[in-house]
Biopython code that builds the backbone (N, CA, C, O; Angstrom):
import numpy as np
from Bio.PDB.StructureBuilder import StructureBuilder

atoms = [
    (1, "MET", "N", (16.554, 2.188, -14.519)),
    (1, "MET", "CA", (15.363, 1.671, -13.867)),
    (1, "MET", "C", (14.374, 2.817, -13.628)),
    (1, "MET", "O", (14.763, 3.943, -13.317)),
    (2, "ALA", "N", (13.107, 2.503, -13.781)),
    (2, "ALA", "CA", (12.057, 3.502, -13.582)),
    (2, "ALA", "C", (11.925, 3.829, -12.098)),
    (2, "ALA", "O", (12.316, 3.049, -11.230)),
    (3, "LYS", "N", (11.373, 4.984, -11.841)),
    (3, "LYS", "CA", (11.076, 5.381, -10.465)),
    (3, "LYS", "C", (10.169, 4.339, -9.828)),
    (3, "LYS", "O", (9.246, 3.836, -10.470)),
    (4, "GLN", "N", (10.427, 4.019, -8.584)),
    (4, "GLN", "CA", (9.556, 3.061, -7.906)),
    (4, "GLN", "C", (8.378, 3.781, -7.262)),
    (4, "GLN", "O", (8.459, 4.965, -6.935)),
    (5, "VAL", "N", (7.307, 3.063, -7.089)),
    (5, "VAL", "CA", (6.118, 3.563, -6.417)),
    (5, "VAL", "C", (6.083, 2.921, -5.040)),
    (5, "VAL", "O", (6.085, 1.696, -4.916)),
    (6, "VAL", "N", (6.051, 3.753, -4.009)),
    (6, "VAL", "CA", (6.026, 3.249, -2.630)),
    (6, "VAL", "C", (4.625, 3.451, -2.054)),
    (6, "VAL", "O", (4.067, 4.547, -2.096)),
    (7, "VAL", "N", (4.075, 2.365, -1.519)),
    (7, "VAL", "CA", (2.777, 2.383, -0.863)),
    (7, "VAL", "C", (2.999, 1.980, 0.591)),
    (7, "VAL", "O", (3.711, 1.018, 0.875)),
    (8, "HIS", "N", (2.390, 2.715, 1.498)),
    (8, "HIS", "CA", (2.475, 2.408, 2.925)),
    (8, "HIS", "C", (1.171, 1.739, 3.352)),
    (8, "HIS", "O", (0.088, 2.308, 3.213)),
    (9, "ALA", "N", (1.298, 0.523, 3.872)),
    (9, "ALA", "CA", (0.129, -0.228, 4.335)),
    (9, "ALA", "C", (0.221, -0.391, 5.843)),
    (9, "ALA", "O", (1.223, -0.875, 6.369)),
    (10, "THR", "N", (-0.831, 0.018, 6.527)),
    (10, "THR", "CA", (-0.871, -0.039, 7.990)),
    (10, "THR", "C", (-2.093, -0.831, 8.425)),
    (10, "THR", "O", (-3.183, -0.666, 7.877)),
    (11, "TRP", "N", (-1.899, -1.687, 9.410)),
    (11, "TRP", "CA", (-3.013, -2.467, 9.951)),
    (11, "TRP", "C", (-3.844, -1.588, 10.877)),
    (11, "TRP", "O", (-3.309, -0.958, 11.790)),
    (12, "ASP", "N", (-5.153, -1.548, 10.639)),
    (12, "ASP", "CA", (-6.084, -0.825, 11.506)),
    (12, "ASP", "C", (-6.802, -1.861, 12.381)),
    (12, "ASP", "O", (-7.712, -2.542, 11.909)),
    (13, "PRO", "N", (-6.400, -1.984, 13.648)),
    (13, "PRO", "CA", (-6.988, -3.031, 14.490)),
    (13, "PRO", "C", (-8.461, -2.800, 14.805)),
    (13, "PRO", "O", (-9.190, -3.758, 15.064)),
    (14, "ASP", "N", (-8.910, -1.557, 14.787)),
    (14, "ASP", "CA", (-10.316, -1.281, 15.072)),
    (14, "ASP", "C", (-11.222, -1.747, 13.935)),
    (14, "ASP", "O", (-12.293, -2.307, 14.170)),
    (15, "ALA", "N", (-10.780, -1.511, 12.703)),
    (15, "ALA", "CA", (-11.568, -1.909, 11.535)),
    (15, "ALA", "C", (-11.188, -3.296, 11.022)),
    (15, "ALA", "O", (-11.893, -3.864, 10.188)),
    (16, "CYS", "N", (-10.069, -3.847, 11.518)),
    (16, "CYS", "CA", (-9.557, -5.161, 11.086)),
    (16, "CYS", "C", (-9.275, -5.186, 9.582)),
    (16, "CYS", "O", (-9.648, -6.124, 8.878)),
    (17, "VAL", "N", (-8.607, -4.132, 9.110)),
    (17, "VAL", "CA", (-8.247, -4.049, 7.696)),
    (17, "VAL", "C", (-6.851, -3.446, 7.549)),
    (17, "VAL", "O", (-6.364, -2.738, 8.430)),
    (18, "TRP", "N", (-6.223, -3.747, 6.414)),
    (18, "TRP", "CA", (-5.002, -3.064, 5.994)),
    (18, "TRP", "C", (-5.420, -1.819, 5.231)),
    (18, "TRP", "O", (-6.278, -1.888, 4.352)),
    (19, "VAL", "N", (-4.820, -0.677, 5.560)),
    (19, "VAL", "CA", (-5.113, 0.592, 4.902)),
    (19, "VAL", "C", (-3.875, 0.998, 4.106)),
    (19, "VAL", "O", (-2.769, 1.018, 4.646)),
    (20, "ALA", "N", (-4.057, 1.319, 2.829)),
    (20, "ALA", "CA", (-2.935, 1.676, 1.957)),
    (20, "ALA", "C", (-3.056, 3.117, 1.480)),
    (20, "ALA", "O", (-4.110, 3.552, 1.015)),
    (21, "LEU", "N", (-1.937, 3.852, 1.608)),
    (21, "LEU", "CA", (-1.835, 5.233, 1.148)),
    (21, "LEU", "C", (-0.482, 5.401, 0.471)),
    (21, "LEU", "O", (0.450, 4.643, 0.739)),
    (22, "SER", "N", (-0.373, 6.401, -0.413)),
    (22, "SER", "CA", (0.899, 6.634, -1.077)),
    (22, "SER", "C", (1.039, 8.083, -1.504)),
    (22, "SER", "O", (0.123, 8.666, -2.083)),
    (23, "ASP", "N", (2.204, 8.660, -1.208)),
    (23, "ASP", "CA", (2.519, 9.996, -1.712)),
    (23, "ASP", "C", (2.871, 9.953, -3.186)),
    (23, "ASP", "O", (2.807, 10.974, -3.871)),
    (24, "ASP", "N", (3.244, 8.769, -3.684)),
    (24, "ASP", "CA", (3.646, 8.611, -5.085)),
    (24, "ASP", "C", (2.463, 8.443, -6.032)),
    (24, "ASP", "O", (2.603, 8.595, -7.246)),
    (25, "VAL", "N", (1.294, 8.129, -5.467)),
    (25, "VAL", "CA", (0.100, 7.871, -6.289)),
    (25, "VAL", "C", (-1.027, 8.766, -5.796)),
    (25, "VAL", "O", (-1.761, 8.385, -4.883)),
    (26, "PRO", "N", (-1.176, 9.941, -6.380)),
    (26, "PRO", "CA", (-2.247, 10.843, -5.949)),
    (26, "PRO", "C", (-3.623, 10.169, -6.017)),
    (26, "PRO", "O", (-3.989, 9.572, -7.029)),
    (27, "GLY", "N", (-4.367, 10.279, -4.922)),
    (27, "GLY", "CA", (-5.712, 9.715, -4.880)),
    (27, "GLY", "C", (-5.791, 8.304, -4.343)),
    (27, "GLY", "O", (-6.889, 7.778, -4.153)),
    (28, "LEU", "N", (-4.640, 7.669, -4.089)),
    (28, "LEU", "CA", (-4.681, 6.291, -3.609)),
    (28, "LEU", "C", (-5.053, 6.250, -2.131)),
    (28, "LEU", "O", (-4.363, 6.820, -1.285)),
    (29, "ALA", "N", (-6.136, 5.579, -1.842)),
    (29, "ALA", "CA", (-6.577, 5.294, -0.479)),
    (29, "ALA", "C", (-7.508, 4.102, -0.591)),
    (29, "ALA", "O", (-8.603, 4.202, -1.145)),
    (30, "THR", "N", (-7.061, 2.974, -0.060)),
    (30, "THR", "CA", (-7.876, 1.769, -0.146)),
    (30, "THR", "C", (-7.614, 0.901, 1.067)),
    (30, "THR", "O", (-6.677, 1.140, 1.828)),
    (31, "GLU", "N", (-8.447, -0.101, 1.236)),
    (31, "GLU", "CA", (-8.292, -1.012, 2.362)),
    (31, "GLU", "C", (-8.756, -2.403, 1.977)),
    (31, "GLU", "O", (-9.522, -2.577, 1.029)),
    (32, "ALA", "N", (-8.281, -3.397, 2.726)),
    (32, "ALA", "CA", (-8.681, -4.788, 2.505)),
    (32, "ALA", "C", (-8.440, -5.571, 3.781)),
    (32, "ALA", "O", (-7.615, -5.191, 4.611)),
    (33, "ASP", "N", (-9.173, -6.671, 3.929)),
    (33, "ASP", "CA", (-9.063, -7.439, 5.168)),
    (33, "ASP", "C", (-7.832, -8.337, 5.228)),
    (33, "ASP", "O", (-7.458, -8.788, 6.311)),
    (34, "THR", "N", (-7.195, -8.606, 4.087)),
    (34, "THR", "CA", (-5.959, -9.382, 4.078)),
    (34, "THR", "C", (-4.932, -8.663, 3.204)),
    (34, "THR", "O", (-5.284, -7.850, 2.350)),
    (35, "MET", "N", (-3.670, -8.976, 3.432)),
    (35, "MET", "CA", (-2.618, -8.364, 2.626)),
    (35, "MET", "C", (-2.729, -8.817, 1.173)),
    (35, "MET", "O", (-2.494, -8.021, 0.263)),
    (36, "GLU", "N", (-3.078, -10.062, 0.943)),
    (36, "GLU", "CA", (-3.210, -10.554, -0.429)),
    (36, "GLU", "C", (-4.308, -9.797, -1.181)),
    (36, "GLU", "O", (-4.119, -9.434, -2.342)),
    (37, "ARG", "N", (-5.441, -9.559, -0.539)),
    (37, "ARG", "CA", (-6.511, -8.791, -1.179)),
    (37, "ARG", "C", (-6.088, -7.341, -1.413)),
    (37, "ARG", "O", (-6.454, -6.728, -2.416)),
    (38, "LEU", "N", (-5.318, -6.809, -0.479)),
    (38, "LEU", "CA", (-4.823, -5.447, -0.665)),
    (38, "LEU", "C", (-3.905, -5.381, -1.887)),
    (38, "LEU", "O", (-4.017, -4.460, -2.695)),
    (39, "LEU", "N", (-3.010, -6.340, -2.024)),
    (39, "LEU", "CA", (-2.115, -6.362, -3.187)),
    (39, "LEU", "C", (-2.896, -6.500, -4.493)),
    (39, "LEU", "O", (-2.560, -5.861, -5.491)),
    (40, "GLU", "N", (-3.934, -7.331, -4.487)),
    (40, "GLU", "CA", (-4.781, -7.469, -5.677)),
    (40, "GLU", "C", (-5.379, -6.124, -6.067)),
    (40, "GLU", "O", (-5.392, -5.762, -7.244)),
    (41, "LYS", "N", (-5.873, -5.387, -5.082)),
    (41, "LYS", "CA", (-6.464, -4.073, -5.351)),
    (41, "LYS", "C", (-5.410, -3.090, -5.858)),
    (41, "LYS", "O", (-5.662, -2.324, -6.788)),
    (42, "LEU", "N", (-4.229, -3.115, -5.240)),
    (42, "LEU", "CA", (-3.171, -2.192, -5.646)),
    (42, "LEU", "C", (-2.716, -2.445, -7.078)),
    (42, "LEU", "O", (-2.409, -1.499, -7.804)),
    (43, "ARG", "N", (-2.668, -3.706, -7.492)),
    (43, "ARG", "CA", (-2.245, -4.042, -8.858)),
    (43, "ARG", "C", (-3.188, -3.442, -9.907)),
    (43, "ARG", "O", (-2.784, -3.213, -11.047)),
    (44, "VAL", "N", (-4.413, -3.196, -9.531)),
    (44, "VAL", "CA", (-5.389, -2.578, -10.444)),
    (44, "VAL", "C", (-5.403, -1.055, -10.263)),
    (44, "VAL", "O", (-5.347, -0.306, -11.238)),
    (45, "MET", "N", (-5.478, -0.613, -9.014)),
    (45, "MET", "CA", (-5.664, 0.810, -8.734)),
    (45, "MET", "C", (-4.454, 1.677, -9.067)),
    (45, "MET", "O", (-4.606, 2.773, -9.606)),
    (46, "VAL", "N", (-3.250, 1.193, -8.749)),
    (46, "VAL", "CA", (-2.064, 2.018, -8.967)),
    (46, "VAL", "C", (-1.892, 2.388, -10.440)),
    (46, "VAL", "O", (-1.717, 3.569, -10.739)),
    (47, "PRO", "N", (-1.934, 1.429, -11.378)),
    (47, "PRO", "CA", (-1.816, 1.829, -12.787)),
    (47, "PRO", "C", (-2.927, 2.782, -13.240)),
    (47, "PRO", "O", (-2.676, 3.716, -14.001)),
    (48, "GLU", "N", (-4.149, 2.541, -12.771)),
    (48, "GLU", "CA", (-5.266, 3.414, -13.152)),
    (48, "GLU", "C", (-5.044, 4.841, -12.656)),
    (48, "GLU", "O", (-5.239, 5.800, -13.402)),
    (49, "LEU", "N", (-4.639, 4.975, -11.406)),
    (49, "LEU", "CA", (-4.426, 6.312, -10.831)),
    (49, "LEU", "C", (-3.214, 7.009, -11.447)),
    (49, "LEU", "O", (-3.234, 8.224, -11.644)),
    (50, "LEU", "N", (-2.165, 6.253, -11.752)),
    (50, "LEU", "CA", (-0.999, 6.863, -12.403)),
    (50, "LEU", "C", (-1.362, 7.372, -13.797)),
    (50, "LEU", "O", (-0.873, 8.415, -14.230)),
    (51, "GLU", "N", (-2.225, 6.627, -14.499)),
    (51, "GLU", "CA", (-2.671, 7.073, -15.827)),
    (51, "GLU", "C", (-3.519, 8.336, -15.709)),
    (51, "GLU", "O", (-3.385, 9.252, -16.521)),
    (52, "GLU", "N", (-4.388, 8.390, -14.704)),
    (52, "GLU", "CA", (-5.222, 9.572, -14.493)),
    (52, "GLU", "C", (-4.388, 10.794, -14.116)),
    (52, "GLU", "O", (-4.744, 11.924, -14.449)),
    (53, "ASN", "N", (-3.286, 10.562, -13.425)),
    (53, "ASN", "CA", (-2.415, 11.639, -12.961)),
    (53, "ASN", "C", (-1.154, 11.691, -13.811)),
    (53, "ASN", "O", (-0.043, 11.583, -13.291)),
    (54, "ARG", "N", (-1.322, 11.853, -15.090)),
    (54, "ARG", "CA", (-0.173, 11.892, -16.004)),
    (54, "ARG", "C", (0.864, 12.882, -15.496)),
    (54, "ARG", "O", (0.524, 13.939, -14.963)),
    (55, "GLY", "N", (2.126, 12.528, -15.666)),
    (55, "GLY", "CA", (3.208, 13.363, -15.180)),
    (55, "GLY", "C", (3.809, 12.832, -13.894)),
    (55, "GLY", "O", (4.924, 13.199, -13.524)),
    (56, "THR", "N", (3.061, 11.956, -13.202)),
    (56, "THR", "CA", (3.595, 11.336, -11.995)),
    (56, "THR", "C", (4.722, 10.380, -12.360)),
    (56, "THR", "O", (5.748, 10.324, -11.682)),
    (57, "ILE", "N", (4.522, 9.635, -13.426)),
    (57, "ILE", "CA", (5.511, 8.707, -13.982)),
    (57, "ILE", "C", (5.671, 9.048, -15.454)),
    (57, "ILE", "O", (4.691, 9.378, -16.122)),
    (58, "SER", "N", (6.886, 8.974, -15.966)),
    (58, "SER", "CA", (7.147, 9.277, -17.365)),
    (58, "SER", "C", (6.255, 8.425, -18.265)),
    (58, "SER", "O", (6.067, 7.237, -18.000)),
    (59, "GLU", "N", (5.714, 9.009, -19.307)),
    (59, "GLU", "CA", (4.775, 8.307, -20.175)),
    (59, "GLU", "C", (5.426, 7.195, -20.989)),
    (59, "GLU", "O", (4.728, 6.310, -21.483)),
    (60, "ASP", "N", (6.750, 7.224, -21.140)),
    (60, "ASP", "CA", (7.403, 6.176, -21.924)),
    (60, "ASP", "C", (7.755, 4.951, -21.079)),
    (60, "ASP", "O", (8.387, 4.023, -21.583)),
    (61, "VAL", "N", (7.360, 4.931, -19.812)),
    (61, "VAL", "CA", (7.627, 3.807, -18.921)),
    (61, "VAL", "C", (6.477, 2.812, -19.013)),
    (61, "VAL", "O", (5.313, 3.176, -18.847)),
    (62, "ALA", "N", (6.820, 1.534, -19.284)),
    (62, "ALA", "CA", (5.800, 0.490, -19.402)),
    (62, "ALA", "C", (5.579, -0.255, -18.091)),
    (62, "ALA", "O", (4.500, -0.798, -17.853)),
    (63, "GLU", "N", (6.605, -0.280, -17.242)),
    (63, "GLU", "CA", (6.511, -0.966, -15.958)),
    (63, "GLU", "C", (7.166, -0.110, -14.887)),
    (63, "GLU", "O", (8.052, 0.696, -15.170)),
    (64, "VAL", "N", (6.719, -0.295, -13.662)),
    (64, "VAL", "CA", (7.298, 0.439, -12.540)),
    (64, "VAL", "C", (7.303, -0.481, -11.318)),
    (64, "VAL", "O", (6.321, -1.180, -11.069)),
    (65, "PRO", "N", (8.400, -0.487, -10.555)),
    (65, "PRO", "CA", (8.430, -1.306, -9.340)),
    (65, "PRO", "C", (7.432, -0.776, -8.301)),
    (65, "PRO", "O", (7.363, 0.427, -8.047)),
    (66, "LEU", "N", (6.672, -1.684, -7.716)),
    (66, "LEU", "CA", (5.733, -1.347, -6.650)),
    (66, "LEU", "C", (6.305, -1.876, -5.342)),
    (66, "LEU", "O", (6.508, -3.081, -5.195)),
    (67, "VAL", "N", (6.565, -0.983, -4.394)),
    (67, "VAL", "CA", (7.101, -1.350, -3.083)),
    (67, "VAL", "C", (6.012, -1.094, -2.053)),
    (67, "VAL", "O", (5.545, 0.035, -1.904)),
    (68, "VAL", "N", (5.611, -2.135, -1.345)),
    (68, "VAL", "CA", (4.599, -2.002, -0.305)),
    (68, "VAL", "C", (5.294, -2.166, 1.043)),
    (68, "VAL", "O", (5.805, -3.239, 1.364)),
    (69, "LYS", "N", (5.307, -1.100, 1.817)),
    (69, "LYS", "CA", (5.913, -1.116, 3.145)),
    (69, "LYS", "C", (4.797, -1.285, 4.161)),
    (69, "LYS", "O", (3.843, -0.508, 4.192)),
    (70, "THR", "N", (4.931, -2.312, 4.993)),
    (70, "THR", "CA", (3.859, -2.614, 5.937)),
    (70, "THR", "C", (4.258, -2.279, 7.370)),
    (70, "THR", "O", (5.431, -2.259, 7.743)),
    (71, "ARG", "N", (3.217, -2.018, 8.143)),
    (71, "ARG", "CA", (3.418, -1.762, 9.577)),
    (71, "ARG", "C", (2.211, -2.320, 10.315)),
    (71, "ARG", "O", (1.060, -2.022, 9.998)),
    (72, "ARG", "N", (2.520, -3.137, 11.308)),
    (72, "ARG", "CA", (1.458, -3.689, 12.149)),
    (72, "ARG", "C", (1.982, -3.747, 13.571)),
    (72, "ARG", "O", (3.058, -4.287, 13.825)),
    (73, "GLU", "N", (1.226, -3.194, 14.483)),
    (73, "GLU", "CA", (1.606, -3.187, 15.894)),
    (73, "GLU", "C", (0.551, -3.919, 16.702)),
    (73, "GLU", "O", (-0.642, -3.847, 16.411)),
    (74, "GLU", "N", (1.011, -4.620, 17.714)),
    (74, "GLU", "CA", (0.116, -5.311, 18.633)),
    (74, "GLU", "C", (0.646, -5.164, 20.047)),
    (74, "GLU", "O", (1.836, -4.934, 20.260)),
    (75, "THR", "N", (-0.238, -5.298, 20.994)),
    (75, "THR", "CA", (0.152, -5.363, 22.393)),
    (75, "THR", "C", (0.013, -6.812, 22.819)),
    (75, "THR", "O", (-1.018, -7.444, 22.588)),
    (76, "ILE", "N", (1.064, -7.335, 23.443)),
    (76, "ILE", "CA", (1.029, -8.732, 23.881)),
    (76, "ILE", "C", (1.121, -8.783, 25.405)),
    (76, "ILE", "O", (1.677, -7.887, 26.039)),
    (77, "SER", "N", (0.575, -9.830, 25.966)),
    (77, "SER", "CA", (0.620, -10.037, 27.415)),
    (77, "SER", "C", (1.830, -10.882, 27.767)),
    (77, "SER", "O", (2.173, -11.826, 27.056)),
    (78, "LEU", "N", (2.471, -10.534, 28.868)),
    (78, "LEU", "CA", (3.615, -11.290, 29.353)),
    (78, "LEU", "C", (3.204, -12.101, 30.578)),
    (78, "LEU", "O", (2.448, -11.630, 31.428)),
    (79, "ARG", "N", (3.713, -13.321, 30.650)),
    (79, "ARG", "CA", (3.450, -14.134, 31.841)),
    (79, "ARG", "C", (4.297, -13.588, 32.980)),
    (79, "ARG", "O", (5.454, -13.213, 32.789)),
    (80, "ARG", "N", (3.730, -13.551, 34.114)),
    (80, "ARG", "CA", (4.493, -13.112, 35.291)),
    (80, "ARG", "C", (5.333, -14.285, 35.780)),
    (80, "ARG", "O", (4.838, -15.398, 35.955)),
    (81, "LEU", "N", (6.597, -14.010, 35.994)),
    (81, "LEU", "CA", (7.509, -15.047, 36.480)),
    (81, "LEU", "C", (7.599, -14.978, 37.993)),
    (81, "LEU", "O", (7.578, -13.897, 38.581)),
    (82, "GLY", "N", (7.698, -16.139, 38.612)),
    (82, "GLY", "CA", (7.943, -16.159, 40.057)),
    (82, "GLY", "C", (6.783, -16.585, 40.792)),
    (82, "GLY", "O", (6.823, -16.656, 42.020)),
]
sb = StructureBuilder()
sb.init_structure("model")
sb.init_model(0)
sb.init_chain("A")
sb.init_seg("    ")
for serial, (resi, resn, name, xyz) in enumerate(atoms, 1):
    if name == "N":
        sb.init_residue(resn, " ", resi, " ")
    sb.init_atom(name, np.array(xyz, "f"), 0.0, 1.0, " ", f" {name:<3s}", serial, name[0])
structure = sb.get_structure()
């Protein structure tokens, strides 16, 4: 199996967007307002950036697994009991 590409996506509550970065894809930095739009962008950008950065992935590889790890934190209010 080919090396997998890991992308870290974090929700930015101030900008209301998902932000994607990756140590496996030099130059990758993008954002989108929904996870689906972010995935659409990644499906285009990751192959383009890997091609520009030859040597990141072996040239004889036609496909590579894309793993998107997400993180979203929120503060919630608790009802007071009693």
